[in-house]
C-alpha positions as CSV (number, residue, x, y, z in Angstrom):
1,M,0.0,0.0,0.0
2,S,2.9,2.3,0.6
3,G,3.7,2.4,-3.1
4,L,0.1,3.4,-4.1
5,P,0.4,7.1,-3.5
6,D,3.6,7.3,-5.6
7,T,2.0,5.4,-8.4
8,T,-1.1,7.6,-8.3
9,S,1.0,10.7,-8.1
10,H,3.1,9.6,-11.1
11,A,-0.1,8.9,-13.1
12,W,-1.5,12.3,-12.3
13,K,1.7,14.0,-13.4
14,K,1.4,12.3,-16.7
15,Y,-2.2,13.4,-17.1
16,V,-1.2,17.0,-16.2
17,I,1.6,17.1,-18.8
18,L,-0.6,15.5,-21.4
19,G,-3.4,17.9,-20.6
20,I,-1.0,20.9,-20.9
21,G,0.1,19.6,-24.3
22,V,-3.4,19.1,-25.6
23,V,-4.6,22.5,-24.4
24,G,-1.5,24.2,-26.0
25,V,-2.2,22.5,-29.3
26,A,-5.9,23.3,-29.1
27,L,-5.2,27.0,-28.4
28,F,-2.7,27.2,-31.2
29,F,-5.3,26.2,-33.8
30,A,-8.3,27.8,-32.0
31,L,-6.5,31.2,-32.2
32,D,-5.5,30.5,-35.8
33,L,-1.9,31.0,-35.0
34,N,-1.0,28.6,-37.7
35,D,-2.2,31.2,-40.2
36,Y,0.5,33.6,-39.1
37,L,3.3,31.0,-39.6
38,T,3.2,31.0,-43.3
39,L,5.7,32.2,-45.9
40,E,3.2,34.7,-47.4
41,T,2.2,36.2,-44.0
42,L,5.9,36.5,-43.0
43,K,6.7,38.3,-46.2
44,Q,3.8,40.7,-45.8
45,S,4.5,41.5,-42.1
46,R,8.3,41.6,-42.4
47,Q,8.7,45.4,-42.2
48,T,6.3,45.7,-39.2
49,L,8.1,43.0,-37.3
50,R,11.5,44.5,-38.2
51,D,10.4,47.9,-36.9
52,L,9.2,46.3,-33.7
53,Q,12.5,44.4,-33.4
54,V,14.5,47.6,-33.8
55,T,12.3,49.4,-31.1
56,H,12.3,46.5,-28.6
57,P,15.2,44.2,-29.5
58,F,15.4,42.3,-26.2
59,L,11.7,41.7,-25.8
60,V,11.3,40.6,-29.5
61,G,14.3,38.4,-29.2
62,M,13.2,36.7,-26.0
63,G,9.6,36.4,-27.2
64,Y,10.7,34.8,-30.5
65,F,13.1,32.5,-28.6
66,C,10.4,31.3,-26.1
67,F,7.7,30.9,-28.8
68,Y,10.1,28.9,-31.0
69,I,10.7,26.5,-28.1
70,V,6.9,26.0,-27.6
71,V,6.4,25.4,-31.3
72,V,9.0,22.7,-31.3
73,A,8.2,21.1,-27.9
74,L,4.5,20.7,-28.9
75,N,5.4,19.5,-32.5
76,L,3.4,22.4,-34.0
77,P,3.7,23.4,-37.6
78,G,5.6,26.5,-38.5
79,A,9.2,26.0,-37.3
80,T,10.6,26.3,-40.8
81,V,8.9,29.7,-41.3
82,M,10.1,30.8,-37.9
83,T,13.6,29.9,-38.9
84,L,13.3,32.1,-42.0
85,A,11.9,34.9,-39.8
86,A,15.1,34.7,-37.7
87,G,17.2,35.6,-40.7
88,A,14.8,38.4,-41.7
89,L,14.6,39.9,-38.3
90,F,17.9,39.2,-36.5
91,G,20.4,38.6,-39.3
92,F,22.5,35.6,-40.0
93,W,24.6,35.2,-36.9
94,M,22.1,36.2,-34.2
95,G,19.3,34.4,-36.0
96,S,21.4,31.2,-36.2
97,I,22.2,31.3,-32.5
98,L,18.6,31.9,-31.5
99,V,17.2,29.1,-33.7
100,S,20.0,26.7,-32.8
101,F,19.4,26.9,-29.1
102,A,15.6,27.2,-29.2
103,S,15.2,24.2,-31.6
104,A,17.6,22.0,-29.5
105,I,15.8,23.0,-26.3
106,G,12.4,22.4,-27.7
107,A,13.4,19.1,-29.3
108,T,14.8,17.9,-25.9
109,I,11.6,18.8,-24.1
110,A,9.6,16.9,-26.8
111,C,12.0,13.9,-26.3
112,F,11.6,14.0,-22.5
113,V,7.8,14.2,-22.7
114,A,7.6,11.3,-25.1
115,R,9.8,9.3,-22.8
116,Y,7.9,10.2,-19.7
117,L,4.5,9.6,-21.1
118,F,4.9,6.7,-23.4
119,R,8.1,4.6,-22.8
120,D,6.7,2.5,-20.0
121,L,3.6,1.7,-22.1
122,I,5.7,0.7,-25.1
123,K,8.0,-1.3,-23.0
124,I,5.1,-3.4,-21.6
125,R,4.1,-4.6,-25.0
126,F,7.5,-4.5,-26.9
127,A,10.0,-5.2,-24.1
128,R,12.4,-7.4,-26.1
129,T,12.4,-5.1,-29.2
130,L,12.9,-2.0,-27.0
131,D,15.8,-3.7,-25.2
132,K,17.5,-4.4,-28.5
133,I,17.0,-0.9,-29.6
134,D,18.5,0.4,-26.4
135,Q,21.5,-1.8,-26.8
136,G,22.1,-0.3,-30.2
137,I,21.6,3.2,-28.9
138,V,24.1,2.7,-26.1
139,R,26.7,1.7,-28.7
140,E,26.0,4.1,-31.6
141,G,23.1,6.3,-30.5
142,A,24.9,9.6,-30.9
143,L,26.1,8.7,-34.4
144,Y,22.6,7.6,-35.5
145,L,21.0,10.7,-34.1
146,F,23.6,13.0,-35.8
147,T,22.9,11.3,-39.1
148,L,19.1,11.6,-38.7
149,R,19.4,15.3,-37.7
150,L,21.8,16.2,-40.6
151,I,19.7,14.6,-43.3
152,P,16.7,16.8,-43.9
153,V,14.4,14.1,-45.3
154,F,13.6,12.7,-41.8
155,P,10.7,14.4,-40.0
156,F,12.0,16.5,-37.2
157,F,9.2,15.7,-34.8
158,A,9.4,12.0,-35.4
159,I,13.0,11.9,-34.4
160,N,12.2,13.6,-31.1
161,L,9.4,11.1,-30.4
162,L,11.3,8.0,-31.4
163,M,14.4,8.9,-29.5
164,G,12.2,9.6,-26.5
165,L,11.4,5.9,-26.4
166,T,15.0,5.0,-26.0
167,K,17.5,5.3,-23.2
168,L,19.7,7.9,-24.9
169,P,20.7,10.4,-22.2
170,L,18.9,13.7,-22.7
171,S,22.1,15.7,-22.3
172,R,23.6,13.7,-25.3
173,F,20.4,14.1,-27.2
174,Y,20.6,17.8,-26.7
175,W,24.1,18.5,-27.9
176,V,24.0,16.0,-30.8
177,S,20.7,17.5,-32.0
178,Q,22.1,21.0,-31.8
179,L,25.2,20.0,-33.7
180,G,23.4,18.0,-36.3
181,M,20.7,20.6,-36.9
182,L,23.2,23.5,-37.2
183,P,24.0,23.2,-40.9
184,G,20.3,23.1,-41.9
185,T,19.5,25.9,-39.5
186,M,22.2,28.1,-41.1
187,V,20.9,27.4,-44.6
188,Y,17.3,28.4,-43.7
189,V,18.4,31.5,-41.6
190,N,20.5,32.6,-44.5
191,A,17.5,32.1,-46.9
192,G,15.5,34.3,-44.5
193,R,17.8,37.2,-45.2
194,E,16.6,37.1,-48.8
195,L,13.0,36.6,-47.9
196,G,11.6,38.8,-50.7
197,K,13.1,36.5,-53.3
198,L,11.6,33.3,-51.9
199,E,8.6,31.9,-53.7
200,S,8.2,28.7,-51.8
201,L,9.8,26.6,-49.0
202,Q,10.6,23.8,-51.4
203,G,13.3,25.8,-53.2
204,I,15.5,26.4,-50.2
205,L,17.2,23.0,-50.1
206,S,18.5,22.1,-53.6
207,P,19.1,18.4,-54.5
208,S,22.8,18.9,-54.4
209,L,22.7,20.4,-50.9
210,I,20.6,17.5,-49.7
211,I,23.1,15.0,-51.1
212,A,25.9,16.9,-49.4
213,F,24.1,16.7,-46.1
214,V,23.5,12.9,-46.6
215,I,27.2,12.3,-47.3
216,V,28.3,14.3,-44.3
217,G,25.7,12.7,-42.1
218,L,26.6,9.1,-43.1
219,F,30.4,9.7,-43.1
220,P,31.0,9.3,-39.3
221,L,28.7,6.2,-39.1
222,A,30.3,4.6,-42.2
223,T,33.8,5.3,-40.9
224,K,33.0,3.6,-37.6
225,K,31.6,0.6,-39.4
226,I,34.6,0.3,-41.7
227,M,37.0,0.6,-38.8
228,A,35.1,-2.1,-36.8
229,F,35.1,-4.4,-39.8
230,A,38.9,-3.8,-40.3
231,R,39.6,-4.6,-36.7
232,K,37.5,-7.7,-36.8
233,K,39.2,-8.8,-40.1
234,S,42.7,-8.2,-38.6
235,H,41.8,-10.1,-35.5
236,D,40.5,-13.1,-37.5
237,D,43.6,-13.1,-39.7
238,T,45.8,-13.4,-36.6
């Protein structure tokens, strides 16, 4: 009986966190905030936002930073447009810094929430599978995450949720995510500086740039595999 209050308290904490998330998402769409996070709206309101940023640089910067974290943590649409806005409002270097930290913090929160809410449930039904995944994550989790972050074809929110189901330490998830997302962040922030020339979000990442990200992302993992194979081959020969 002594463990019952802790179990009940733990369950209520999960309900509270889930409830906050649901309310946050509901308010986002109920207030039509998604209509403001479009390329067309950003282009139309750029000068107004820029004037506000010049008048109140700290408040606008902090407001942007906090809202970006919320958008990423709740897996809401609009992070790409907000990244473009960073370049348009804050310039390349400051915009890259704000987005880099806000996106990594938001992603880590999303990872933690997914782990806290769903890992125990998944483990009950898929214990063996999850144990095997955890073993792989312990060995090469950082490299896998870096590869997934760097290659822009993998959904951002899906990586946060899936990694939340593993035992990858949140501190490692944070810094690997920040490092892996930085090249893409800089590309989009730089594109935001030329906002008036953008016609769509699809034209920002060219096929050649995507291929370059894939090569860079796979290189560390491939190198480790090759070295492991070479060591095994050398050991077998002896």
